[in-house]
C-alpha positions in Angstrom: -146.6 -11.9 11.1 -143.8 -9.9 9.7 -144.2 -6.2 9.0 -145.6 -5.5 5.5 -143.2 -2.8 4.3 -139.8 -2.1 3.0 -137.3 -4.9 2.5 -133.8 -3.5 3.0 -130.7 -5.2 1.5 -126.9 -4.9 2.1 -125.4 -1.7 0.8 -123.0 -3.5 -1.5 -125.9 -4.6 -3.7 -125.8 -1.4 -5.7 -126.9 -1.3 -9.3 -124.0 0.2 -11.3 -122.4 -0.3 -14.7 -120.6 -3.6 -15.3 -119.7 -3.1 -18.9 -116.7 -4.8 -20.5 -114.3 -2.1 -21.7 -113.5 -4.4 -24.6 -117.2 -5.0 -25.5 -117.0 -3.0 -28.8 -113.7 -4.7 -29.8 -115.3 -8.1 -29.1 -118.3 -7.1 -31.1 -116.2 -6.1 -34.1 -114.2 -9.4 -33.8 -117.6 -11.2 -33.9 -118.6 -9.4 -37.0 -115.2 -9.7 -38.7 -114.5 -6.0 -38.7 -110.7 -6.1 -38.8 -110.3 -2.4 -39.5 -112.4 -1.3 -36.6 -110.5 -3.6 -34.2 -107.1 -2.3 -35.4 -108.3 1.3 -35.2 -109.7 0.9 -31.6 -106.6 -0.8 -30.3 -104.1 1.5 -32.1 -105.8 4.7 -31.0 -106.0 3.9 -27.3 -102.9 2.7 -25.3 -105.2 2.0 -22.3 -107.6 -0.2 -24.4 -104.6 -1.9 -26.0 -103.2 -2.7 -22.5 -106.5 -4.2 -21.4 -106.6 -6.2 -24.6 -103.1 -7.6 -24.0 -103.9 -8.5 -20.4 -107.2 -10.2 -21.5 -105.3 -12.3 -24.1 -103.0 -13.7 -21.4 -105.7 -14.7 -18.9 -106.2 -18.3 -18.1 -109.9 -18.0 -18.0 -112.4 -15.2 -18.8 -116.2 -14.8 -18.6 -118.5 -15.8 -21.3 -118.4 -13.6 -24.4 -115.1 -11.8 -23.4 -112.4 -14.0 -25.0 -111.0 -12.4 -28.2 -109.5 -15.7 -29.4 -112.6 -17.8 -28.7 -114.8 -15.2 -30.3 -112.6 -15.2 -33.4 -112.6 -19.0 -33.4 -116.3 -19.3 -32.9 -117.2 -17.0 -35.8 -114.5 -18.2 -38.1 -112.6 -14.9 -38.3 -109.3 -16.2 -39.6 -108.0 -12.8 -40.6 -108.6 -11.3 -37.2 -107.1 -14.4 -35.5 -103.9 -13.8 -37.6 -103.9 -10.2 -36.7 -104.2 -10.9 -33.0 -101.6 -13.7 -32.9 -99.1 -11.8 -35.0 -99.3 -8.6 -33.1 -99.9 -9.7 -29.5 -98.7 -12.4 -27.1 -101.6 -14.7 -26.4 -102.5 -17.7 -24.2 -103.7 -20.2 -26.8 -105.2 -22.4 -24.0 -107.4 -19.6 -22.6 -110.8 -21.0 -21.4 -114.2 -19.5 -21.3 -117.9 -20.5 -21.4 -119.6 -20.7 -24.8 -122.9 -22.0 -26.3 -122.3 -24.5 -29.0 -123.5 -28.1 -28.6 -127.3 -28.0 -28.8 -127.3 -24.5 -27.4 -126.2 -25.6 -24.0 -123.3 -23.7 -22.4 -119.9 -25.4 -22.5 -117.6 -24.5 -19.7 -113.8 -24.4 -20.2 -113.9 -24.1 -24.0 -110.6 -23.2 -25.6 -110.1 -21.6 -29.0 -109.1 -24.9 -30.5 -111.9 -26.8 -29.0 -114.4 -24.2 -30.2 -113.0 -24.1 -33.8 -112.9 -28.0 -33.9 -116.5 -28.3 -32.7 -117.8 -25.8 -35.2 -115.7 -27.3 -38.1 -113.5 -24.3 -38.8 -110.6 -26.2 -40.3 -108.5 -23.2 -41.2 -108.6 -21.9 -37.7 -107.9 -25.4 -36.3 -104.8 -25.8 -38.5 -103.6 -22.4 -37.7 -103.9 -22.8 -33.9 -102.2 -26.2 -34.0 -99.4 -24.8 -36.1 -98.9 -22.2 -33.5 -98.7 -24.7 -30.7 -102.3 -25.1 -29.3 -102.7 -28.3 -27.2 -104.5 -30.8 -29.2 -105.7 -32.7 -26.1 -106.8 -29.7 -24.0 -110.3 -30.6 -22.8 -113.3 -28.6 -21.5 -114.5 -28.9 -17.9 -116.6 -31.9 -19.0 -113.4 -33.4 -20.4 -114.5 -33.1 -24.1 -111.4 -33.0 -26.4 -111.3 -31.1 -29.7 -111.6 -34.5 -31.5 -114.7 -35.4 -29.5 -116.1 -31.9 -30.3 -115.5 -32.4 -34.0 -117.0 -35.9 -34.0 -120.1 -34.5 -32.3 -121.2 -32.6 -35.4 -119.5 -34.8 -37.9 -116.9 -32.4 -39.1 -114.9 -35.1 -41.0 -112.2 -32.8 -42.3 -111.4 -31.6 -38.8 -111.6 -35.2 -37.4 -109.1 -36.4 -40.0 -106.8 -33.4 -39.4 -106.7 -33.9 -35.6 -106.1 -37.7 -35.9 -103.3 -37.2 -38.4 -101.6 -34.9 -35.9 -101.8 -37.4 -33.1 -105.1 -36.8 -31.3 -106.1 -39.6 -29.0 -108.8 -41.4 -31.0 -110.5 -43.0 -28.0 -110.2 -40.2 -25.4 -113.5 -40.1 -23.5 -115.3 -37.2 -21.9 -116.6 -37.2 -18.3 -119.4 -39.6 -19.0 -117.2 -42.0 -20.9 -118.2 -41.0 -24.5 -115.4 -41.6 -26.9 -115.3 -39.8 -30.3 -116.7 -43.0 -31.9 -119.5 -43.2 -29.3 -120.6 -39.7 -29.8 -120.4 -39.9 -33.6 -122.6 -43.0 -33.5 -125.0 -41.3 -31.1 -125.3 -38.3 -33.4 -125.7 -40.4 -36.5 -122.6 -39.1 -38.2 -122.1 -42.1 -40.6 -119.1 -40.9 -42.5 -117.3 -39.9 -39.3 -118.1 -43.4 -37.8 -116.7 -45.0 -41.0 -113.4 -43.1 -40.8 -113.0 -43.7 -37.1 -113.5 -47.4 -37.7 -110.9 -47.3 -40.5 -108.5 -45.7 -38.0 -109.1 -48.6 -35.5 -111.1 -46.7 -32.9 -112.0 -49.0 -30.0 -115.3 -50.6 -31.1 -115.8 -52.1 -27.6 -115.2 -48.9 -25.7 -117.4 -48.7 -22.6 -118.9 -45.5 -21.4 -121.7 -44.6 -19.0 -123.4 -47.7 -17.7 -121.0 -49.7 -19.8 -122.7 -48.6 -23.0 -120.7 -49.5 -26.2 -120.9 -47.6 -29.5 -123.4 -50.2 -30.6 -125.7 -49.4 -27.6 -125.8 -45.7 -28.5 -126.2 -46.4 -32.2 -129.3 -48.5 -31.7 -130.7 -46.0 -29.3 -130.3 -43.3 -31.9 -132.2 -45.4 -34.4 -129.5 -45.5 -37.1 -129.7 -48.8 -39.0 -126.7 -47.8 -41.2 -124.4 -47.2 -38.3 -125.6 -50.3 -36.5 -124.6 -52.4 -39.5 -121.3 -50.6 -39.8 -120.5 -51.4 -36.2 -121.7 -55.0 -36.3 -119.7 -55.6 -39.5 -116.6 -54.2 -37.8 -117.0 -56.7 -34.9 -119.4 -55.1 -32.4 -121.4 -57.7 -30.3 -124.9 -57.9 -28.9 -123.5 -58.1 -25.3 -125.2 -56.5 -22.2 -123.9 -53.3 -20.7 -123.2 -52.9 -17.0 -126.9 -52.8 -16.1 -127.9 -55.8 -18.2 -129.3 -54.2 -21.4 -128.2 -55.6 -24.7 -128.2 -53.5 -27.8 -131.3 -55.5 -29.0 -133.1 -54.6 -25.7 -132.1 -51.0 -26.2 -133.4 -50.9 -29.8 -136.8 -52.2 -28.6 -136.9 -49.9 -25.7 -136.9 -47.0 -28.2 -139.2 -48.7 -30.7 -136.6 -49.4 -33.5 -138.1 -52.6 -34.9 -135.9 -52.8 -38.0 -132.8 -52.7 -35.9 -134.1 -55.4 -33.6 -134.9 -57.6 -36.6 -131.4 -57.1 -38.0 -129.8 -57.9 -34.7 -132.0 -61.0 -34.3 -131.1 -62.2 -37.8 -127.4 -61.6 -37.2 -126.9 -62.9 -33.7 -130.0 -65.1 -33.2 -131.3 -63.8 -29.9 -131.9 -66.2 -27.0 -135.6 -66.8 -26.5 -135.9 -64.9 -23.2 -134.3 -61.9 -24.8 -136.6 -62.2 -27.9 -139.6 -62.4 -25.6 -138.5 -59.3 -23.7 -137.9 -57.5 -27.0 -141.4 -58.2 -28.2 -142.8 -57.0 -24.8 -141.0 -53.7 -25.1 -142.2 -53.2 -28.6 -145.8 -53.7 -27.3 -145.2 -50.8 -24.9 -144.0 -48.5 -27.6 -147.0 -49.2 -29.8 -149.4 -48.7 -26.8 -147.8 -45.4 -26.2 -148.2 -44.5 -29.9 -151.9 -45.6 -29.7 -151.3 -48.2 -32.4 -153.2 -51.0 -30.8 -153.2 -53.1 -33.9 -149.4 -53.2 -34.0 -149.3 -53.6 -30.2 -151.5 -56.8 -30.6 -149.2 -58.2 -33.3 -146.2 -57.9 -31.1 -148.1 -59.2 -28.1 -149.2 -62.3 -30.0 -145.5 -62.9 -31.1 -144.5 -62.6 -27.4 -147.2 -65.0 -26.3 -146.0 -67.5 -29.1 -142.4 -67.4 -27.8 -143.6 -67.7 -24.2 -145.8 -70.7 -24.8 -143.2 -72.5 -26.9 -140.7 -72.3 -24.0 -142.1 -73.6 -20.7 -139.1 -72.2 -18.7 -140.2 -68.7 -19.7 -143.7 -69.3 -18.6 -142.6 -71.0 -15.4 -140.4 -68.0 -14.4 -143.3 -65.5 -15.2 -145.8 -67.6 -13.2 -143.5 -67.3 -10.1 -143.7 -63.6 -10.1 -145.9 -62.2 -7.3 -149.2 -60.5 -8.3 -149.2 -56.9 -7.2 -152.2 -55.0 -5.9 -150.9 -51.8 -7.5 -151.5 -53.4 -11.0 -154.8 -54.9 -9.9 -153.1 -58.4 -9.7 -152.6 -58.5 -13.5 -150.4 -61.2 -15.1 -148.5 -61.0 -18.4 -151.0 -62.5 -20.9 -150.5 -66.0 -22.1 -153.5 -66.3 -24.5 -154.8 -64.2 -27.4 -158.1 -63.7 -25.5 -156.2 -62.2 -22.5 -154.2 -60.0 -24.9 -157.2 -58.6 -26.6 -159.1 -58.0 -23.4 -156.1 -56.0 -21.9 -155.7 -53.8 -25.0 -159.4 -52.9 -25.0 -158.8 -51.2 -21.6 -156.7 -48.1 -21.7 -155.6 -48.3 -18.1 -154.8 -52.0 -18.2 -152.8 -51.5 -21.4 -150.5 -49.1 -19.5 -150.5 -51.3 -16.5 -149.1 -54.1 -18.7 -146.5 -51.7 -20.2 -145.3 -50.6 -16.8 -145.1 -54.2 -15.6 -143.0 -55.1 -18.7 -140.6 -52.2 -18.0 -140.3 -52.9 -14.3 -139.3 -56.5 -15.1 -137.1 -56.0 -18.1 -135.5 -52.5 -17.5 -135.7 -52.3 -13.8 -135.6 -49.1 -11.8 -132.6 -47.3 -13.3 -134.0 -46.8 -16.8 -136.1 -43.6 -17.3 -138.6 -45.5 -19.4 -139.8 -47.4 -16.3 -141.0 -44.5 -14.1 -142.3 -42.9 -17.3 -144.8 -45.7 -17.9 -145.7 -46.1 -14.2 -146.5 -42.4 -14.2 -148.7 -42.6 -17.3 -150.5 -45.6 -15.6 -151.3 -43.2 -12.8 -152.6 -40.7 -15.3 -154.9 -43.4 -16.8 -156.2 -44.2 -13.3 -156.8 -40.5 -12.8 -158.9 -40.4 -16.0 -161.1 -43.2 -14.5 -161.4 -41.2 -11.2 -159.4 -43.9 -9.3 -157.6 -41.2 -7.3 -156.1 -43.5 -4.7 -154.7 -45.8 -7.4 -153.3 -42.7 -9.2 -151.5 -41.5 -6.1 -150.1 -45.0 -5.5 -148.7 -45.2 -9.0 -147.3 -41.7 -9.0 -145.6 -42.3 -5.6 -144.2 -45.6 -7.0 -142.6 -43.8 -9.9 -140.9 -41.5 -7.4 -139.4 -44.5 -5.5 -137.3 -45.5 -8.5 -133.8 -44.4 -9.0 -134.2 -41.6 -11.4 -130.6 -40.6 -11.8 -130.6 -41.9 -15.4 -133.5 -39.6 -16.1 -131.2 -36.5 -16.0 -130.7 -37.0 -19.7 -134.5 -36.6 -20.1 -134.9 -33.1 -18.8 -138.1 -32.3 -20.6 -139.7 -35.4 -19.2 -138.9 -34.4 -15.6 -140.4 -30.9 -16.1 -143.5 -32.5 -17.7 -143.9 -35.0 -14.8 -143.8 -32.1 -12.3 -146.4 -30.2 -14.4 -148.6 -33.2 -14.8 -148.5 -33.7 -11.0 -149.8 -30.1 -10.5 -152.5 -30.5 -13.1 -153.5 -33.9 -11.6 -153.7 -32.4 -8.1 -156.0 -29.7 -9.4 -158.2 -32.3 -11.1 -158.4 -34.3 -7.9 -159.3 -31.3 -5.8 -162.1 -30.4 -8.3 -163.4 -33.9 -7.8 -163.4 -33.6 -4.0 -160.3 -35.8 -3.5 -157.5 -34.3 -1.3 -154.1 -35.4 -2.5 -150.9 -35.6 -0.5 -148.5 -33.0 -1.9 -145.4 -33.3 0.3 -143.8 -36.4 -1.3 -144.1 -34.9 -4.7 -142.7 -31.6 -3.5 -139.7 -33.5 -2.0 -139.2 -35.2 -5.3 -139.1 -31.8 -7.0 -136.6 -30.6 -4.5 -134.4 -33.6 -5.4 -134.6 -32.7 -9.1 -133.7 -29.1 -8.3 -130.6 -30.2 -6.5 -129.6 -32.5 -9.4 -130.3 -29.8 -12.1 -126.8 -28.5 -12.1 -125.6 -32.0 -13.2 -127.9 -32.0 -16.2 -129.5 -29.8 -18.8 -132.5 -29.0 -16.7 -133.2 -25.4 -15.9 -133.3 -24.7 -12.1 -135.8 -21.9 -12.9 -138.2 -24.4 -14.6 -138.0 -26.8 -11.7 -138.6 -23.9 -9.2 -141.5 -22.7 -11.3 -143.1 -26.2 -10.9 -142.4 -26.1 -7.2 -144.1 -22.7 -6.8 -147.2 -24.0 -8.6 -147.1 -27.1 -6.4 -147.1 -24.8 -3.3 -150.2 -23.0 -4.8 -152.0 -26.3 -5.0 -150.9 -27.0 -1.5 -152.8 -23.9 -0.3 -155.9 -25.3 -2.0 -155.4 -28.5 -0.2 -155.5 -26.6 3.1 -158.9 -25.3 2.2 -160.1 -28.9 1.7 -158.6 -30.5 4.8 -159.9 -28.7 7.9 -159.4 -31.7 10.2 -155.6 -31.7 9.9 -155.1 -28.1 8.7 -152.6 -27.3 11.4 -150.3 -30.3 10.6 -150.6 -29.7 6.8 -149.7 -26.0 7.2 -146.6 -27.0 9.1 -145.5 -29.2 6.2 -146.3 -26.4 3.8 -144.2 -23.9 5.8 -141.4 -26.3 6.0 -141.5 -26.8 2.2 -141.4 -23.0 1.7 -138.4 -22.7 3.9 -136.7 -25.5 1.9 -137.3 -23.7 -1.4 -136.0 -20.4 -0.1 -133.0 -22.1 1.3 -132.3 -24.0 -1.9 -132.4 -20.8 -4.0 -130.3 -18.7 -1.7 -127.8 -16.8 -3.9 -129.6 -18.1 -7.0 -132.8 -17.0 -8.7 -135.1 -15.5 -6.1 -138.2 -17.7 -5.7 -140.4 -14.6 -5.8 -139.4 -13.8 -9.4 -140.0 -17.4 -10.3 -143.4 -17.5 -8.6 -144.5 -14.6 -10.7 -143.4 -16.0 -14.0 -146.4 -16.4 -16.3 -145.0 -19.4 -18.2 -142.3 -22.0 -18.1 -139.1 -21.6 -20.2 -138.0 -25.1 -20.9 -141.1 -26.8 -22.5 -143.0 -26.2 -25.7 -145.9 -23.8 -25.3 -148.1 -26.4 -27.1 -147.5 -28.9 -24.3 -150.9 -29.6 -22.7 -149.4 -29.7 -19.1 -147.7 -26.4 -19.6 -150.8 -24.6 -20.8 -153.1 -26.3 -18.2 -150.9 -25.2 -15.3 -150.4 -21.7 -16.7 -154.2 -21.3 -17.1 -155.1 -23.0 -13.8 -156.9 -21.1 -11.1 -154.3 -21.3 -8.4 -153.8 -19.0 -5.3 -150.4 -17.8 -6.4 -150.8 -14.7 -4.3 -150.6 -17.0 -1.2 -147.3 -18.3 -2.5 -146.1 -14.7 -3.1 -147.1 -13.7 0.4 -145.5 -16.6 2.2 -142.2 -16.2 0.2 -142.1 -12.5 1.2 -142.8 -13.5 4.8 -139.8 -15.9 4.5 -137.4 -13.2 3.5 -137.7 -13.0 -0.2 -137.3 -9.3 -1.2 -140.4 -7.8 -2.8 -138.2 -5.6 -5.0 -135.6 -7.7 -6.9 -134.8 -7.9 -10.6 -134.2 -10.4 -13.4 -131.5 -9.8 -16.0 -133.7 -7.5 -18.0 -134.7 -5.4 -15.0 -138.2 -6.9 -14.5 -139.3 -6.8 -10.8 -141.9 -9.3 -9.4 -144.6 -6.6 -10.0 -143.7 -6.5 -13.8 -144.0 -10.3 -14.0 -147.2 -10.4 -11.9 -148.9 -8.1 -14.4 -148.2 -10.7 -17.1 -149.8 -13.6 -15.2 -153.1 -15.1 -16.4 -156.2 -13.2 -15.4 -157.1 -15.5 -12.5 -153.8 -15.0 -10.7 -152.5 -11.6 -11.9 -154.8 -9.2 -9.9 -154.4 -11.0 -6.6 -150.6 -11.2 -7.0 -150.4 -7.5 -7.9 -152.5 -6.6 -4.8 -150.2 -8.7 -2.6 -147.0 -7.2 -4.0 -148.3 -3.7 -3.6 -149.4 -4.4 0.0 -145.9 -5.6 0.8 -144.2 -2.5 -0.6 -143.6 -3.2 -4.3 -141.8 -0.3 -6.0 -144.6 0.9 -8.3 -142.8 3.1 -10.8 -139.6 1.0 -11.2 -138.8 0.5 -14.8 -137.1 -2.5 -16.5 -134.4 -2.2 -19.1 -137.0 -1.4 -21.8 -138.2 1.6 -19.8 -141.5 -0.2 -19.0 -143.2 0.1 -15.6 -145.7 -2.4 -14.4 -148.5 0.0 -15.3 -147.2 0.4 -18.9 -147.1 -3.4 -19.2 -150.6 -3.7 -17.9 -151.8 -1.2 -20.5 -150.4 -3.5 -23.3 -152.7 -6.2 -22.1 -155.8 -4.2 -22.7 -158.4 -6.2 -24.6 -156.7 -9.5 -23.8 -158.3 -10.4 -20.4 -161.4 -9.5 -18.6 -160.0 -7.9 -15.4 -157.2 -6.0 -17.0 -158.8 -2.6 -16.4 -159.1 -3.5 -12.8 -155.3 -4.1 -12.6 -154.7 -0.8 -14.5 -156.9 1.1 -12.1 -155.3 -0.5 -9.0 -151.7 0.4 -10.2 -152.8 3.9 -11.2 -154.5 4.5 -7.8 -151.6 3.1 -5.9 -149.1 5.3 -7.8 -151.2 8.4 -7.1 -151.5 7.5 -3.4 -148.1 6.1 -2.7 -145.6 7.8 -5.0 -143.1 9.5 -2.7 -140.9 12.6 -3.1 -138.0 10.2 -3.3 -139.5 8.6 -6.4 -140.2 12.0 -8.0 -136.6 13.1 -7.2 -135.1 9.9 -8.6 -137.1 10.2 -11.9 -136.0 13.9 -12.2 -132.4 12.9 -11.8 -132.7 10.3 -14.6 -134.7 12.6 -16.9 -132.2 15.4 -16.6 -129.2 13.1 -17.0 -127.6 14.1 -13.8 -124.6 12.1 -12.5 -125.4 10.2 -9.3 -123.0 7.2 -9.1 -120.3 8.1 -6.6 -122.3 11.2 -5.5 -125.2 9.8 -3.6 -125.1 7.2 -0.8 -125.0 3.6 -2.1 -128.6 2.8 -1.1 -129.9 5.9 -3.0 -127.8 5.0 -6.0 -129.6 1.7 -6.0 -132.9 3.4 -5.7 -132.3 6.0 -8.4 -131.1 3.4 -10.8 -134.4 1.6 -10.6 -135.8 4.5 -12.5 -133.0 4.2 -15.1 -133.0 2.1 -18.2 -129.4 1.4 -18.9 -129.3 -2.4 -18.3 -127.4 -2.3 -15.0 -126.2 -5.2 -12.8 -124.7 -5.5 -9.3 -121.5 -4.0 -8.1 -120.9 -7.4 -6.5 -120.8 -9.0 -10.0 -118.4 -6.2 -11.1 -116.1 -7.2 -8.2 -116.2 -10.8 -9.1 -115.9 -9.8 -12.7 -113.3 -11.6 -14.8 -113.0 -14.6 -12.5 -116.6 -15.7 -12.7 -118.5 -17.1 -15.7 -121.9 -15.7 -16.4 -124.9 -17.7 -15.3 -127.1 -19.5 -17.9 -130.4 -18.5 -16.4 -132.3 -15.4 -17.5 -133.2 -14.6 -13.9 -130.8 -13.0 -11.4 -131.0 -11.8 -7.8 -130.2 -8.1 -7.8 -132.0 -7.0 -4.7 -132.9 -3.3 -4.3 -133.4 -1.0 -1.4 -136.7 0.8 -1.7 -138.7 3.3 0.2 -141.7 4.2 -1.8 
């Protein structure tokens, strides 16, 4: 076993100031303080020189572009001042948070102003020569950005000045497609008047009509149909009518059926999908109504029945068939598990593997089996859901996190019932989702949080499987190595393992609260991560060390994790950017958990026992305000700064500086050299 002590790090990982020299100017631009901006730039030739250079850069980090800041906050007067007094690159790119709060990389001033509907800034930038077709990294044009939020005045202005009306982004969404998806009815009307391509095909061959019915907008669906849109299948075989039923939009399906007169097989499939939506909503009366309609269509057309009868009966669904009589229908709907078995069967047959709805229903079927203590059946269904191609699920980021959390909760339930689940295949699935997270809106931190909890359950599995403990431990160790390797240079797994809650799901979600409150041996995960090279002293972006985070864990996990971190050399008196130590955070928890005093006593005793002269000296330097950057050796600068509260980051990031966009996540890997 590795030595339990200090984890040293490279000397270039030094906490030092990385503050933008223009930060106050940018702040004044953001708040529209023209006088303050003029005063700052006119009174300092050095600052003015930095400002000039910044304006000419091709790309700058998030929050550091004067032009994008002025465009984002609609500061037209400041934009005029800047452009009339300085030479500027109107095509400057940066990262900004606009669409749904997600970061947009490569945003220009014109794209930003267009997306936010700031027509005066849009017109001014175009008058000065801004490129009307300059796209973001995801190939979103200013017109597409304006159509996203339905800024009709900007859409009209851009089209009148020659913007490409059908220019798609990287997933094939044209301005008409995105306006239809976002239910921007007036924008859709205008784009149709201007002859936008109503048959434009995007991702999976989806037309504007496909996305309109998916969004549930009856008005836009009618607009598109009246303009010539057809109920034709996309590249994976889904018609708009099938899509409407997949999302439970009955009124749209009825309209499409009355307009296009659906073929009987398609009508039968539509009714089946509506059954699934009603079962999910627990409206069994409505589910029965749609199921009886489906049976009526089936029995009226022998070819449909003949094809269904040819399908093999599968053990995984207890050899169920799609019902052909009212008695069969009523019997199935009286049984919760069989109801979801039927829904999963419908989705597999109609939607296939690529649609996210299919693995969703298969997984719920597994949950129903778990409720009936059919643990083998549950595992079979869960594993079946993993076998499907889940690439399309990347648009359903919350569902993925929930699936991971439900797995953890389900494994805990199985172990409590004496059943030992196989973890490794689900862990591999989580690893796959982590690798794909960058291509979607999923937080890598949230996926890693789930993987750490899965590792904790895995340690419980070891306790319940003595006959093959050695083999299972090898699998677990391999999984830990995979996780550490995946997150190298990203958020350190140790910080994530000590998080008390997930960031990407509602706190009211039952899976989130169940996993957060579960009695899991997280301290074993903490220990094995440290043994695999994760530094015990590292920070997130607000200066929290693993020890800070461990103190915030639920009572069943907090004490053991704190003990483990201290045993491995956690820096006891390090403060975060709010000047809080782990001990001060623990004291805030007084009265909220049973063993809180035990944690406080442990931290207090450890501080008295282990506090070194080095720590006392560092605290004195900070308290007296003595200068130490550039005076002390680099590893001591790092150590002293852990007692400081100035919100510091790595020298390495200072060196990368202007050329690297800031990371989305709230966790960073600033390792620290410690000798407490």
